[in-house]
PDB file of N, CA, C and O in Angstrom:
ATOM      1  N   MET A   1     109.220 103.868  56.908  1.00  0.00           N
ATOM      2  CA  MET A   1     109.551 102.358  56.909  1.00  0.00           C
ATOM      3  C   MET A   1     109.205 101.831  55.804  1.00  0.00           C
ATOM      4  O   MET A   1     108.005 101.757  55.539  1.00  0.00           O
ATOM      5  N   ASN A   2     110.138 101.365  54.944  1.00  0.00           N
ATOM      6  CA  ASN A   2     109.909 100.990  53.558  1.00  0.00           C
ATOM      7  C   ASN A   2     109.446  99.397  53.873  1.00  0.00           C
ATOM      8  O   ASN A   2     109.752  98.840  54.927  1.00  0.00           O
ATOM      9  N   SER A   3     108.749  98.817  52.923  1.00  0.00           N
ATOM     10  CA  SER A   3     108.586  97.610  52.901  1.00  0.00           C
ATOM     11  C   SER A   3     109.754  96.730  52.363  1.00  0.00           C
ATOM     12  O   SER A   3     110.579  97.224  51.594  1.00  0.00           O
ATOM     13  N   ASN A   4     109.828  95.475  52.748  1.00  0.00           N
ATOM     14  CA  ASN A   4     111.082  94.638  52.584  1.00  0.00           C
ATOM     15  C   ASN A   4     110.524  93.177  52.793  1.00  0.00           C
ATOM     16  O   ASN A   4     111.315  92.302  53.144  1.00  0.00           O
ATOM     17  N   VAL A   5     109.354  92.914  52.616  1.00  0.00           N
ATOM     18  CA  VAL A   5     108.581  91.675  52.892  1.00  0.00           C
ATOM     19  C   VAL A   5     107.375  91.625  51.838  1.00  0.00           C
ATOM     20  O   VAL A   5     106.380  92.337  51.973  1.00  0.00           O
ATOM     21  N   GLY A   6     107.579  90.544  50.560  1.00  0.00           N
ATOM     22  CA  GLY A   6     106.599  90.815  49.614  1.00  0.00           C
ATOM     23  C   GLY A   6     105.860  89.355  49.335  1.00  0.00           C
ATOM     24  O   GLY A   6     106.143  88.292  49.889  1.00  0.00           O
ATOM     25  N   GLY A   7     104.949  89.559  48.439  1.00  0.00           N
ATOM     26  CA  GLY A   7     104.110  88.179  47.839  1.00  0.00           C
ATOM     27  C   GLY A   7     104.277  87.017  48.801  1.00  0.00           C
ATOM     28  O   GLY A   7     103.836  87.022  49.950  1.00  0.00           O
ATOM     29  N   ILE A   8     104.948  86.024  48.240  1.00  0.00           N
ATOM     30  CA  ILE A   8     104.992  84.562  48.666  1.00  0.00           C
ATOM     31  C   ILE A   8     105.494  84.461  50.097  1.00  0.00           C
ATOM     32  O   ILE A   8     104.998  83.601  50.825  1.00  0.00           O
ATOM     33  N   ASP A   9     106.579  85.393  50.625  1.00  0.00           N
ATOM     34  CA  ASP A   9     107.188  85.615  51.753  1.00  0.00           C
ATOM     35  C   ASP A   9     106.191  86.073  52.738  1.00  0.00           C
ATOM     36  O   ASP A   9     106.245  85.630  53.886  1.00  0.00           O
ATOM     37  N   ARG A  10     105.254  86.950  52.377  1.00  0.00           N
ATOM     38  CA  ARG A  10     104.637  87.525  53.324  1.00  0.00           C
ATOM     39  C   ARG A  10     103.470  86.597  53.533  1.00  0.00           C
ATOM     40  O   ARG A  10     103.027  86.653  54.680  1.00  0.00           O
ATOM     41  N   ILE A  11     102.838  85.732  52.702  1.00  0.00           N
ATOM     42  CA  ILE A  11     101.976  84.718  52.743  1.00  0.00           C
ATOM     43  C   ILE A  11     102.572  83.582  53.643  1.00  0.00           C
ATOM     44  O   ILE A  11     101.816  83.151  54.513  1.00  0.00           O
ATOM     45  N   PHE A  12     103.553  83.157  53.571  1.00  0.00           N
ATOM     46  CA  PHE A  12     104.430  81.944  54.133  1.00  0.00           C
ATOM     47  C   PHE A  12     104.455  82.608  55.722  1.00  0.00           C
ATOM     48  O   PHE A  12     104.093  81.881  56.647  1.00  0.00           O
ATOM     49  N   ARG A  13     104.840  83.841  55.966  1.00  0.00           N
ATOM     50  CA  ARG A  13     105.105  84.139  57.214  1.00  0.00           C
ATOM     51  C   ARG A  13     103.781  84.136  58.147  1.00  0.00           C
ATOM     52  O   ARG A  13     103.698  83.704  59.297  1.00  0.00           O
ATOM     53  N   ILE A  14     102.758  84.734  57.349  1.00  0.00           N
ATOM     54  CA  ILE A  14     101.469  84.811  58.192  1.00  0.00           C
ATOM     55  C   ILE A  14     100.886  83.340  58.156  1.00  0.00           C
ATOM     56  O   ILE A  14      99.979  83.286  58.987  1.00  0.00           O
ATOM     57  N   LEU A  15     101.030  82.309  57.611  1.00  0.00           N
ATOM     58  CA  LEU A  15     100.704  80.940  57.479  1.00  0.00           C
ATOM     59  C   LEU A  15     101.308  80.511  58.817  1.00  0.00           C
ATOM     60  O   LEU A  15     100.632  80.131  59.774  1.00  0.00           O
ATOM     61  N   LEU A  16     102.697  80.609  58.798  1.00  0.00           N
ATOM     62  CA  LEU A  16     103.821  80.145  59.774  1.00  0.00           C
ATOM     63  C   LEU A  16     103.245  80.675  61.066  1.00  0.00           C
ATOM     64  O   LEU A  16     103.011  79.821  61.921  1.00  0.00           O
ATOM     65  N   GLY A  17     102.989  81.868  61.342  1.00  0.00           N
ATOM     66  CA  GLY A  17     102.629  82.643  62.308  1.00  0.00           C
ATOM     67  C   GLY A  17     101.568  81.997  63.073  1.00  0.00           C
ATOM     68  O   GLY A  17     101.634  81.593  64.233  1.00  0.00           O
ATOM     69  N   VAL A  18     100.444  81.948  62.156  1.00  0.00           N
ATOM     70  CA  VAL A  18      99.154  81.273  62.570  1.00  0.00           C
ATOM     71  C   VAL A  18      99.367  79.861  62.994  1.00  0.00           C
ATOM     72  O   VAL A  18      98.746  79.422  63.962  1.00  0.00           O
ATOM     73  N   GLY A  19     100.025  79.285  62.473  1.00  0.00           N
ATOM     74  CA  GLY A  19     100.325  77.834  62.872  1.00  0.00           C
ATOM     75  C   GLY A  19     101.303  77.654  64.158  1.00  0.00           C
ATOM     76  O   GLY A  19     101.109  76.793  65.015  1.00  0.00           O
ATOM     77  N   LEU A  20     102.124  78.359  64.173  1.00  0.00           N
ATOM     78  CA  LEU A  20     102.612  78.392  65.674  1.00  0.00           C
ATOM     79  C   LEU A  20     102.051  78.519  66.582  1.00  0.00           C
ATOM     80  O   LEU A  20     102.270  77.769  67.533  1.00  0.00           O
ATOM     81  N   LEU A  21     100.934  79.699  66.665  1.00  0.00           N
ATOM     82  CA  LEU A  21     100.211  80.149  67.701  1.00  0.00           C
ATOM     83  C   LEU A  21      99.098  79.219  67.806  1.00  0.00           C
ATOM     84  O   LEU A  21      98.556  79.131  68.908  1.00  0.00           O
ATOM     85  N   SER A  22      98.629  78.448  66.758  1.00  0.00           N
ATOM     86  CA  SER A  22      97.736  77.190  66.899  1.00  0.00           C
ATOM     87  C   SER A  22      98.332  76.157  67.666  1.00  0.00           C
ATOM     88  O   SER A  22      97.838  75.665  68.680  1.00  0.00           O
ATOM     89  N   VAL A  23      99.349  75.867  67.177  1.00  0.00           N
ATOM     90  CA  VAL A  23     100.226  74.645  67.957  1.00  0.00           C
ATOM     91  C   VAL A  23     100.544  74.962  69.506  1.00  0.00           C
ATOM     92  O   VAL A  23     100.534  74.126  70.409  1.00  0.00           O
ATOM     93  N   GLY A  24     100.844  76.405  69.638  1.00  0.00           N
ATOM     94  CA  GLY A  24     101.280  76.696  71.015  1.00  0.00           C
ATOM     95  C   GLY A  24      99.774  76.526  71.907  1.00  0.00           C
ATOM     96  O   GLY A  24      99.785  76.069  73.050  1.00  0.00           O
ATOM     97  N   TYR A  25      98.796  76.856  71.381  1.00  0.00           N
ATOM     98  CA  TYR A  25      97.773  76.804  72.110  1.00  0.00           C
ATOM     99  C   TYR A  25      96.930  75.458  72.180  1.00  0.00           C
ATOM    100  O   TYR A  25      96.135  75.216  73.088  1.00  0.00           O
ATOM    101  N   TYR A  26      97.121  74.863  71.431  1.00  0.00           N
ATOM    102  CA  TYR A  26      96.736  73.273  71.424  1.00  0.00           C
ATOM    103  C   TYR A  26      97.590  72.703  72.501  1.00  0.00           C
ATOM    104  O   TYR A  26      96.976  72.118  73.393  1.00  0.00           O
ATOM    105  N   PHE A  27      98.719  72.753  72.581  1.00  0.00           N
ATOM    106  CA  PHE A  27      99.717  72.090  73.536  1.00  0.00           C
ATOM    107  C   PHE A  27      99.707  72.790  75.018  1.00  0.00           C
ATOM    108  O   PHE A  27     100.242  72.216  75.967  1.00  0.00           O
ATOM    109  N   ASN A  28      99.140  73.920  75.146  1.00  0.00           N
ATOM    110  CA  ASN A  28      99.049  74.923  75.964  1.00  0.00           C
ATOM    111  C   ASN A  28     100.655  75.256  76.307  1.00  0.00           C
ATOM    112  O   ASN A  28     101.036  75.324  77.475  1.00  0.00           O
ATOM    113  N   ASN A  29     101.476  75.440  75.276  1.00  0.00           N
ATOM    114  CA  ASN A  29     102.898  75.748  75.573  1.00  0.00           C
ATOM    115  C   ASN A  29     103.065  77.018  75.348  1.00  0.00           C
ATOM    116  O   ASN A  29     102.346  77.429  74.437  1.00  0.00           O
ATOM    117  N   TRP A  30     103.905  77.990  75.950  1.00  0.00           N
ATOM    118  CA  TRP A  30     104.409  79.368  75.880  1.00  0.00           C
ATOM    119  C   TRP A  30     105.284  79.449  74.352  1.00  0.00           C
ATOM    120  O   TRP A  30     105.310  80.486  73.690  1.00  0.00           O
ATOM    121  N   TRP A  31     105.757  78.587  74.065  1.00  0.00           N
ATOM    122  CA  TRP A  31     106.558  78.705  72.974  1.00  0.00           C
ATOM    123  C   TRP A  31     105.768  79.153  71.473  1.00  0.00           C
ATOM    124  O   TRP A  31     106.222  79.665  70.450  1.00  0.00           O
ATOM    125  N   GLY A  32     104.599  78.779  71.794  1.00  0.00           N
ATOM    126  CA  GLY A  32     103.781  79.112  70.403  1.00  0.00           C
ATOM    127  C   GLY A  32     103.484  80.659  70.468  1.00  0.00           C
ATOM    128  O   GLY A  32     102.831  81.231  69.595  1.00  0.00           O
ATOM    129  N   LEU A  33     104.023  81.299  71.587  1.00  0.00           N
ATOM    130  CA  LEU A  33     103.863  82.767  71.386  1.00  0.00           C
ATOM    131  C   LEU A  33     105.178  83.436  70.256  1.00  0.00           C
ATOM    132  O   LEU A  33     105.306  84.619  69.940  1.00  0.00           O
ATOM    133  N   ALA A  34     105.823  82.565  69.922  1.00  0.00           N
ATOM    134  CA  ALA A  34     106.871  83.073  69.031  1.00  0.00           C
ATOM    135  C   ALA A  34     106.228  83.015  67.789  1.00  0.00           C
ATOM    136  O   ALA A  34     107.007  83.354  66.899  1.00  0.00           O
ATOM    137  N   GLY A  35     105.001  82.689  67.334  1.00  0.00           N
ATOM    138  CA  GLY A  35     104.287  82.861  66.372  1.00  0.00           C
ATOM    139  C   GLY A  35     103.852  84.231  65.855  1.00  0.00           C
ATOM    140  O   GLY A  35     103.454  84.509  64.723  1.00  0.00           O
ATOM    141  N   PHE A  36     104.012  85.047  66.935  1.00  0.00           N
ATOM    142  CA  PHE A  36     103.639  86.405  67.001  1.00  0.00           C
ATOM    143  C   PHE A  36     104.724  87.322  66.037  1.00  0.00           C
ATOM    144  O   PHE A  36     104.425  88.362  65.449  1.00  0.00           O
ATOM    145  N   VAL A  37     105.892  86.737  66.037  1.00  0.00           N
ATOM    146  CA  VAL A  37     107.040  87.353  65.217  1.00  0.00           C
ATOM    147  C   VAL A  37     106.865  87.069  63.894  1.00  0.00           C
ATOM    148  O   VAL A  37     106.980  88.090  63.216  1.00  0.00           O
ATOM    149  N   PRO A  38     106.622  86.045  63.230  1.00  0.00           N
ATOM    150  CA  PRO A  38     106.361  85.881  61.448  1.00  0.00           C
ATOM    151  C   PRO A  38     105.424  86.505  61.372  1.00  0.00           C
ATOM    152  O   PRO A  38     105.576  87.522  60.694  1.00  0.00           O
ATOM    153  N   LEU A  39     103.936  86.275  62.006  1.00  0.00           N
ATOM    154  CA  LEU A  39     102.854  86.899  61.824  1.00  0.00           C
ATOM    155  C   LEU A  39     102.936  88.383  61.696  1.00  0.00           C
ATOM    156  O   LEU A  39     102.565  88.811  60.604  1.00  0.00           O
ATOM    157  N   PHE A  40     103.376  89.340  62.645  1.00  0.00           N
ATOM    158  CA  PHE A  40     103.527  90.752  62.515  1.00  0.00           C
ATOM    159  C   PHE A  40     104.565  91.066  61.367  1.00  0.00           C
ATOM    160  O   PHE A  40     104.416  92.138  60.781  1.00  0.00           O
ATOM    161  N   THR A  41     105.460  90.350  61.040  1.00  0.00           N
ATOM    162  CA  THR A  41     106.445  90.886  59.742  1.00  0.00           C
ATOM    163  C   THR A  41     105.762  90.471  58.739  1.00  0.00           C
ATOM    164  O   THR A  41     106.112  90.998  57.683  1.00  0.00           O
ATOM    165  N   GLY A  42     104.727  89.558  58.639  1.00  0.00           N
ATOM    166  CA  GLY A  42     104.096  89.246  57.505  1.00  0.00           C
ATOM    167  C   GLY A  42     102.892  90.371  57.525  1.00  0.00           C
ATOM    168  O   GLY A  42     102.501  90.800  56.440  1.00  0.00           O
ATOM    169  N   ILE A  43     102.406  90.769  58.528  1.00  0.00           N
ATOM    170  CA  ILE A  43     101.073  91.700  58.372  1.00  0.00           C
ATOM    171  C   ILE A  43     101.724  93.216  58.065  1.00  0.00           C
ATOM    172  O   ILE A  43     101.288  93.939  57.169  1.00  0.00           O
ATOM    173  N   PHE A  44     102.600  93.506  58.761  1.00  0.00           N
ATOM    174  CA  PHE A  44     103.369  94.907  58.578  1.00  0.00           C
ATOM    175  C   PHE A  44     104.329  94.937  57.099  1.00  0.00           C
ATOM    176  O   PHE A  44     104.759  95.977  56.601  1.00  0.00           O
ATOM    177  N   ARG A  45     104.501  93.837  56.656  1.00  0.00           N
ATOM    178  CA  ARG A  45     105.556  93.766  55.629  1.00  0.00           C
ATOM    179  C   ARG A  45     106.871  94.331  55.743  1.00  0.00           C
ATOM    180  O   ARG A  45     107.453  94.800  54.765  1.00  0.00           O
ATOM    181  N   PHE A  46     107.413  94.303  57.017  1.00  0.00           N
ATOM    182  CA  PHE A  46     108.648  94.552  57.294  1.00  0.00           C
ATOM    183  C   PHE A  46     109.229  93.802  58.370  1.00  0.00           C
ATOM    184  O   PHE A  46     108.766  93.573  59.487  1.00  0.00           O
ATOM    185  N   CYS A  47     110.441  93.416  57.796  1.00  0.00           N
ATOM    186  CA  CYS A  47     111.305  92.264  58.569  1.00  0.00           C
ATOM    187  C   CYS A  47     112.552  92.946  59.165  1.00  0.00           C
ATOM    188  O   CYS A  47     113.493  92.981  58.372  1.00  0.00           O
ATOM    189  N   PRO A  48     112.799  93.528  60.442  1.00  0.00           N
ATOM    190  CA  PRO A  48     114.275  94.097  60.759  1.00  0.00           C
ATOM    191  C   PRO A  48     115.503  93.208  60.700  1.00  0.00           C
ATOM    192  O   PRO A  48     116.643  93.646  60.850  1.00  0.00           O
ATOM    193  N   ALA A  49     115.196  91.882  60.463  1.00  0.00           N
ATOM    194  CA  ALA A  49     116.404  90.883  60.325  1.00  0.00           C
ATOM    195  C   ALA A  49     116.994  91.115  59.091  1.00  0.00           C
ATOM    196  O   ALA A  49     118.186  90.889  58.882  1.00  0.00           O
ATOM    197  N   TYR A  50     116.045  91.657  58.069  1.00  0.00           N
ATOM    198  CA  TYR A  50     116.754  91.891  56.629  1.00  0.00           C
ATOM    199  C   TYR A  50     117.468  93.089  56.424  1.00  0.00           C
ATOM    200  O   TYR A  50     118.165  93.290  55.429  1.00  0.00           O
ATOM    201  N   LEU A  51     117.307  93.875  57.334  1.00  0.00           N
ATOM    202  CA  LEU A  51     118.166  95.191  57.031  1.00  0.00           C
ATOM    203  C   LEU A  51     119.628  95.081  56.966  1.00  0.00           C
ATOM    204  O   LEU A  51     120.327  95.649  56.127  1.00  0.00           O
ATOM    205  N   PRO A  52     120.023  94.354  57.855  1.00  0.00           N
ATOM    206  CA  PRO A  52     121.467  94.433  58.075  1.00  0.00           C
ATOM    207  C   PRO A  52     122.216  93.412  56.549  1.00  0.00           C
ATOM    208  O   PRO A  52     123.315  93.581  56.023  1.00  0.00           O
ATOM    209  N   PHE A  53     121.427  92.667  56.285  1.00  0.00           N
ATOM    210  CA  PHE A  53     121.807  92.028  54.908  1.00  0.00           C
ATOM    211  C   PHE A  53     121.396  92.724  53.621  1.00  0.00           C
ATOM    212  O   PHE A  53     121.906  92.466  52.531  1.00  0.00           O
ATOM    213  N   GLY A  54     120.384  93.674  53.831  1.00  0.00           N
ATOM    214  CA  GLY A  54     120.289  94.237  52.567  1.00  0.00           C
ATOM    215  C   GLY A  54     119.232  93.513  51.677  1.00  0.00           C
ATOM    216  O   GLY A  54     119.066  93.799  50.492  1.00  0.00           O
ATOM    217  N   LEU A  55     118.483  92.486  52.389  1.00  0.00           N
ATOM    218  CA  LEU A  55     117.506  91.834  51.522  1.00  0.00           C
ATOM    219  C   LEU A  55     116.204  92.604  51.697  1.00  0.00           C
ATOM    220  O   LEU A  55     115.913  93.321  52.655  1.00  0.00           O
ATOM    221  N   ASN A  56     115.384  92.313  50.500  1.00  0.00           N
ATOM    222  CA  ASN A  56     114.093  92.981  49.935  1.00  0.00           C
ATOM    223  C   ASN A  56     113.338  91.952  49.142  1.00  0.00           C
ATOM    224  O   ASN A  56     113.779  91.639  48.036  1.00  0.00           O
ATOM    225  N   THR A  57     112.310  91.432  49.575  1.00  0.00           N
ATOM    226  CA  THR A  57     111.706  90.405  48.464  1.00  0.00           C
ATOM    227  C   THR A  57     110.347  91.258  48.148  1.00  0.00           C
ATOM    228  O   THR A  57     109.376  90.782  47.559  1.00  0.00           O
ATOM    229  N   CYS A  58     110.426  92.426  48.573  1.00  0.00           N
ATOM    230  CA  CYS A  58     109.051  93.174  47.945  1.00  0.00           C
ATOM    231  C   CYS A  58     109.396  94.022  46.666  1.00  0.00           C
ATOM    232  O   CYS A  58     110.279  94.875  46.574  1.00  0.00           O
ATOM    233  N   LYS A  59     108.456  93.580  45.639  1.00  0.00           N
ATOM    234  CA  LYS A  59     108.925  94.425  44.327  1.00  0.00           C
ATOM    235  C   LYS A  59     108.329  95.615  44.120  1.00  0.00           C
ATOM    236  O   LYS A  59     108.615  96.321  43.153  1.00  0.00           O
ATOM    237  N   ILE A  60     107.257  96.007  45.208  1.00  0.00           N
ATOM    238  CA  ILE A  60     106.607  97.399  45.137  1.00  0.00           C
ATOM    239  C   ILE A  60     107.544  98.002  46.322  1.00  0.00           C
ATOM    240  O   ILE A  60     107.866  97.589  47.436  1.00  0.00           O
ATOM    241  N   LYS A  61     107.881  99.366  45.440  1.00  0.00           N
ATOM    242  CA  LYS A  61     108.439 100.478  46.203  1.00  0.00           C
ATOM    243  C   LYS A  61     107.542 101.436  46.840  1.00  0.00           C
ATOM    244  O   LYS A  61     107.129 102.438  46.257  1.00  0.00           O
ATOM    245  N   ARG A  62     107.136 101.012  48.468  1.00  0.00           N
ATOM    246  CA  ARG A  62     106.039 101.839  48.974  1.00  0.00           C
ATOM    247  C   ARG A  62     106.915 102.796  49.998  1.00  0.00           C
ATOM    248  O   ARG A  62     107.774 102.336  50.751  1.00  0.00           O
ATOM    249  N   THR A  63     106.617 104.003  49.926  1.00  0.00           N
ATOM    250  CA  THR A  63     107.363 104.958  51.015  1.00  0.00           C
ATOM    251  C   THR A  63     106.081 105.302  51.914  1.00  0.00           C
ATOM    252  O   THR A  63     104.946 105.083  51.490  1.00  0.00           O
ATOM    253  N   PRO A  64     106.327 105.859  53.197  1.00  0.00           N
ATOM    254  CA  PRO A  64     105.413 106.103  53.979  1.00  0.00           C
ATOM    255  C   PRO A  64     104.703 107.368  53.426  1.00  0.00           C
ATOM    256  O   PRO A  64     103.735 107.842  54.021  1.00  0.00           O
TER     257      PRO A  64
END
């Protein structure tokens, strides 16, 4: 699995994920669990939604 999330995109996803989880926890709302999606895509540097469109924001070519 090649990385397709890089730099600023990764930081934004991690912050968004933590923010959504925090808001969901604060308001005691299950919708906050949606924060796991951007959090995990930021941590693992892979976004499956980018594949059909051929998007890649990662400048480093990493192979497993």
